[in-house]
C-alpha positions as CSV (number, residue, x, y, z in Angstrom):
1,X,2.7,38.6,36.7
2,X,4.0,36.7,33.7
3,X,1.5,34.7,31.6
4,X,1.9,31.0,31.4
5,X,1.1,29.6,28.0
6,X,0.3,26.0,26.9
7,X,-0.1,24.8,23.4
8,X,-1.9,21.4,22.8
9,X,-1.7,19.4,19.6
10,X,-3.2,15.9,19.5
11,X,-2.2,14.4,16.1
12,X,0.2,11.5,16.3
13,X,2.2,11.9,13.1
14,X,5.6,13.6,13.3
15,X,5.0,15.4,10.0
16,X,1.8,17.0,11.3
17,X,3.5,18.3,14.4
18,X,6.3,19.8,12.3
19,X,3.7,21.6,10.2
20,X,2.5,23.3,13.4
21,X,5.9,24.7,14.4
22,X,5.4,28.2,12.8
23,X,2.2,28.6,14.8
24,X,3.6,27.5,18.1
25,X,6.4,30.0,17.6
26,X,3.9,32.8,16.6
27,X,1.9,32.2,19.9
28,X,5.2,32.4,21.9
29,X,6.1,35.7,20.1
30,X,2.7,37.1,20.6
31,X,2.9,36.7,24.4
32,X,6.7,37.3,24.5
33,X,6.9,34.1,26.6
34,X,8.2,30.6,26.2
35,X,5.4,28.1,25.8
36,X,4.8,24.6,27.2
37,X,3.5,21.8,24.8
38,X,1.2,18.9,25.3
39,X,1.5,16.4,22.4
40,X,1.4,12.6,21.8
41,X,4.4,10.6,22.9
42,X,4.6,9.0,19.5
43,X,5.8,12.3,18.1
44,X,9.1,12.0,20.1
45,X,8.8,15.7,20.6
46,X,11.0,15.7,23.8
47,X,13.8,14.6,21.5
48,X,13.3,16.5,18.3
49,X,12.2,19.8,19.8
50,X,14.8,19.9,22.7
51,X,16.8,22.9,21.2
52,X,13.9,25.2,20.3
53,X,14.4,28.3,22.4
54,X,10.8,29.3,22.6
55,X,9.6,26.0,24.0
56,X,9.9,25.6,27.8
57,X,8.5,22.2,28.7
58,X,6.9,19.2,26.9
59,X,4.3,16.9,28.4
60,X,3.0,13.8,26.8
61,X,-0.7,12.7,26.6
62,X,-1.7,10.0,24.2
63,X,-5.3,11.2,23.6
64,X,-6.9,7.8,23.5
65,X,-10.5,6.8,22.8
66,X,-13.0,4.5,24.4
67,X,-12.6,3.7,28.1
68,X,-9.3,5.7,28.2
69,X,-10.9,8.9,27.1
70,X,-11.7,10.2,30.6
71,X,-8.5,8.9,32.0
72,X,-6.6,11.2,29.6
73,X,-9.0,14.1,30.4
74,X,-8.1,13.6,34.1
75,X,-4.4,13.6,33.3
76,X,-4.8,16.8,31.4
77,X,-6.8,18.4,34.2
78,X,-3.9,17.6,36.6
79,X,-1.3,19.2,34.3
80,X,-3.4,22.3,33.9
81,X,-4.0,22.6,37.6
82,X,-0.4,22.1,38.5
83,X,0.9,24.6,36.0
84,X,-1.9,27.2,36.4
85,X,-1.8,28.3,32.8
86,X,-3.1,31.7,31.8
87,X,-3.8,30.6,28.3
88,X,-4.3,27.2,26.7
89,X,-4.2,27.1,22.9
90,X,-5.6,24.0,21.1
91,X,-4.3,23.7,17.5
92,X,-6.9,21.2,16.4
93,X,-10.6,20.6,16.7
94,X,-10.7,17.8,19.4
95,X,-12.8,18.3,22.5
96,X,-10.7,16.5,25.1
97,X,-8.1,19.3,26.0
98,X,-10.8,21.9,25.9
99,X,-13.0,20.0,28.3
100,X,-10.0,19.5,30.6
101,X,-9.0,23.2,30.5
102,X,-12.6,24.1,31.3
103,X,-12.7,21.8,34.4
104,X,-9.3,23.1,35.5
105,X,-10.7,26.7,35.5
106,X,-8.4,28.0,32.7
107,X,-9.7,31.5,31.9
108,X,-8.4,31.7,28.3
109,X,-9.1,28.6,26.2
110,X,-8.5,29.2,22.6
111,X,-9.1,26.7,19.7
112,X,-10.8,26.3,16.3
113,X,-14.2,25.8,17.9
114,X,-15.3,23.7,15.0
115,X,-18.6,21.9,15.8
116,X,-18.9,20.9,19.5
117,X,-15.6,22.2,20.6
118,X,-16.8,25.8,20.8
119,X,-18.9,25.2,23.9
120,X,-15.8,24.5,25.9
121,X,-13.8,27.5,24.7
122,X,-13.6,31.1,26.0
123,X,-14.4,34.0,23.8
124,X,-16.3,34.0,20.5
125,X,-13.6,33.8,17.8
126,X,-14.3,30.5,16.1
127,X,-13.6,28.9,12.8
128,X,-16.7,28.0,10.8
129,X,-17.8,24.4,10.2
130,X,-16.8,24.8,6.6
131,X,-13.2,25.3,7.7
132,X,-13.2,21.6,8.6
133,X,-12.1,21.1,5.0
134,X,-9.0,23.3,5.3
135,X,-5.7,21.5,5.9
136,X,-4.2,21.6,9.3
137,X,-1.8,24.5,8.4
138,X,-4.6,26.6,7.0
139,X,-6.8,26.0,10.1
140,X,-4.0,27.1,12.4
141,X,-3.3,30.2,10.3
142,X,-7.0,31.2,10.4
143,X,-7.2,30.5,14.2
144,X,-4.3,32.8,14.9
145,X,-5.6,35.5,12.5
146,X,-9.0,35.7,14.2
147,X,-7.2,36.0,17.5
148,X,-4.9,38.8,16.2
149,X,-1.7,36.7,16.4
150,X,0.8,37.6,13.7
151,X,2.7,34.8,12.0
152,X,6.2,36.0,10.9
153,X,7.2,32.8,9.1
154,X,4.9,30.2,7.6
155,X,7.7,27.7,7.0
156,X,8.6,25.0,9.6
157,X,12.0,25.7,11.1
158,X,13.6,23.1,13.4
159,X,16.5,24.2,15.5
160,X,18.9,21.3,16.4
161,X,22.4,21.6,17.7
162,X,24.6,18.7,16.7
163,X,27.4,20.0,18.8
164,X,25.5,19.0,21.9
165,X,25.0,15.4,20.7
166,X,27.5,12.6,21.5
167,X,27.8,10.5,18.4
168,X,28.9,7.2,19.9
169,X,29.0,5.2,16.6
170,X,31.7,6.8,14.4
171,X,30.8,4.3,11.6
172,X,27.4,5.9,11.4
173,X,28.9,9.1,10.0
174,X,31.6,7.9,7.7
175,X,33.9,10.2,5.7
176,X,32.6,11.2,2.3
177,X,29.5,12.7,0.6
178,X,26.2,11.5,2.0
179,X,22.6,11.7,1.0
180,X,19.4,10.2,2.4
181,X,16.4,8.3,1.0
182,X,13.2,8.3,3.0
183,X,11.9,4.9,1.9
184,X,8.8,4.2,4.0
185,X,5.6,6.0,5.0
186,X,2.8,5.6,7.5
187,X,0.5,5.1,4.5
188,X,1.7,2.2,2.3
189,X,0.2,3.7,-0.8
190,X,2.6,6.6,-0.7
191,X,5.7,4.4,-0.9
192,X,7.8,4.5,-4.0
193,X,9.0,1.0,-5.1
194,X,12.2,-0.5,-3.7
195,X,13.7,-1.3,-7.1
196,X,13.2,2.4,-8.1
197,X,15.3,3.6,-5.1
198,X,17.9,1.0,-6.1
199,X,18.0,2.3,-9.7
200,X,18.1,5.9,-8.6
201,X,21.0,5.2,-6.3
202,X,22.9,3.6,-9.2
203,X,22.4,6.6,-11.5
204,X,23.4,9.1,-8.8
205,X,26.4,7.0,-7.8
206,X,27.6,6.9,-11.4
207,X,27.6,10.7,-11.4
208,X,29.7,10.6,-8.2
209,X,26.9,12.5,-6.3
210,X,27.4,10.5,-3.1
211,X,29.6,8.0,-1.3
212,X,26.9,6.7,1.1
213,X,23.1,6.7,1.3
214,X,21.2,6.7,4.5
215,X,18.0,4.6,4.2
216,X,15.6,6.4,6.6
217,X,12.9,3.9,7.6
218,X,10.9,3.0,10.7
219,X,11.7,-0.2,12.6
220,X,8.3,-1.7,11.9
221,X,9.0,-1.4,8.1
222,X,12.6,-2.5,8.1
223,X,11.7,-5.0,5.4
224,X,11.7,-2.1,2.9
225,X,15.3,-1.0,3.7
226,X,16.4,-4.6,3.8
227,X,14.9,-5.3,0.4
228,X,16.6,-2.3,-1.1
229,X,20.0,-3.4,0.2
230,X,19.3,-7.0,-1.0
231,X,18.3,-5.9,-4.5
232,X,21.2,-3.5,-4.8
233,X,24.0,-5.7,-3.5
234,X,26.0,-2.5,-3.0
235,X,27.8,-1.5,0.2
236,X,27.0,2.2,0.1
237,X,23.7,1.9,2.0
238,X,23.5,2.7,5.7
239,X,20.3,1.2,7.2
240,X,18.7,3.5,9.7
241,X,15.6,1.3,10.5
242,X,17.1,0.4,13.9
243,X,18.0,3.9,14.8
244,X,16.0,6.3,17.1
245,X,14.9,9.7,15.9
246,X,18.0,11.5,17.3
247,X,20.2,9.3,15.1
248,X,18.0,9.9,12.1
249,X,18.4,13.7,12.7
250,X,22.2,13.2,12.9
251,X,22.1,11.4,9.6
252,X,20.0,14.1,7.9
253,X,22.2,16.9,9.2
254,X,25.2,15.2,7.6
255,X,23.5,14.9,4.2
256,X,23.7,17.0,1.1
257,X,20.1,16.3,0.3
258,X,17.1,14.1,1.0
259,X,14.8,12.2,-1.4
260,X,11.7,10.5,0.0
261,X,8.1,9.6,0.2
262,X,5.4,11.9,1.5
263,X,6.0,11.1,5.1
264,X,7.3,12.5,8.4
265,X,11.0,12.2,7.6
266,X,10.5,14.4,4.4
267,X,8.9,17.1,6.6
268,X,11.6,16.6,9.2
269,X,14.5,17.0,6.7
270,X,13.0,20.2,5.2
271,X,12.4,21.7,8.6
272,X,16.1,21.0,9.5
273,X,17.1,23.0,6.4
274,X,18.2,20.1,4.3
275,X,17.4,20.3,0.6
276,X,14.4,17.9,0.4
277,X,12.8,16.3,-2.7
278,X,9.4,14.8,-2.1
279,X,8.0,11.9,-4.3
280,X,4.4,12.5,-5.2
281,X,2.1,10.5,-7.5
282,X,-1.1,9.9,-5.6
283,X,-1.3,12.5,-2.8
284,X,-1.7,16.3,-2.8
285,X,1.2,18.7,-3.1
286,X,-1.0,21.8,-2.5
287,X,-0.1,22.0,1.2
288,X,3.6,22.2,0.3
289,X,3.1,26.0,-0.3
290,X,3.8,26.2,3.5
291,X,7.0,24.1,3.2
292,X,10.4,24.3,1.5
293,X,10.0,20.7,0.1
294,X,10.7,20.4,-3.6
295,X,8.0,18.2,-5.1
296,X,8.7,15.7,-7.8
297,X,5.5,14.6,-9.5
298,X,4.6,12.1,-12.3
299,X,3.7,13.4,-15.7
300,X,0.0,12.7,-15.4
301,X,-0.1,13.9,-11.8
302,X,-3.3,15.6,-10.6
303,X,-3.2,17.7,-7.4
304,X,-5.7,17.4,-4.5
305,X,-6.6,13.8,-5.3
306,X,-5.9,10.8,-3.1
307,X,-5.4,7.6,-5.1
308,X,-4.8,5.1,-2.4
309,X,-3.2,2.5,-4.6
310,X,0.5,2.0,-4.3
311,X,0.7,1.0,-8.0
312,X,0.1,4.6,-8.8
313,X,3.6,5.4,-7.5
314,X,4.9,3.6,-10.5
315,X,3.8,6.6,-12.6
316,X,6.7,8.5,-11.1
317,X,9.7,7.1,-13.0
318,X,13.3,7.0,-12.0
319,X,14.4,9.2,-14.9
320,X,11.9,11.9,-13.8
321,X,13.3,11.9,-10.2
322,X,16.9,11.7,-11.4
323,X,16.5,14.6,-13.8
324,X,14.8,16.8,-11.2
325,X,17.6,16.2,-8.7
326,X,20.4,16.7,-11.2
327,X,18.9,20.0,-12.4
328,X,18.4,21.3,-8.9
329,X,21.5,20.4,-6.8
């Protein structure tokens, strides 16, 4: 009888889910079976992971708090009972999916086991409480190691077949050379200034590096892309703030390279195999050792320090970013 495998990841950020792709694949390879996923709807996983061959099915659970906590546990129990999983892997330290798997009678419940989670897991292979301080990638690496699961590739790799996508708006992919700027972030303090993106575009355009620039930006922060276009008064920008994630992927796959803030689209672009430059002045680049992102940092940059002031992003100058890009492409 074949094993049925489920992997649960509860964080809501797209970038965090992308960081887990190597470990999801490793679990699939270990069991020689496709896996099901349970993730938050906000990740849009059903769209972005649709062409990954080792993923079978994706269910959404929003992992809420307060009065909704037990409603989500019940929803998870129903999924676990219906699917009758042989193994449930939990790639973070939350209790909710472990509790649900226990009540559903899953025999193999594997997770970090940090703090209270361990009492709901099967087996005795747990991370230590000190591992709380590891980043999410390092926690997953250690979790798989103590469970004898080999990781063949630590870099996120996102398979996506553009040939299967019907591009309805031909103006969205115009003829000519295209690049992309990732201009927003979930955390405002990580956002490079709009006038800097405008100046960078001017310098790259003078060198005939591109014909068009996609401005990758969430709808809730469309004011950023709108400000860039207003300041620039150039017609080479394509605003993506009203586009869904599939269209953002279409844009990225048609680009020569991506330049952006430390945010989900930066991780997405790198996972899609696009040359990706990340703008860092006040957040750590140490975790990028598990990514193909090319960091661009300010001259006075210090790693592993969070300086949650957007003004610090001014320490990263346009000339520094421009010089790095020109020397690399």
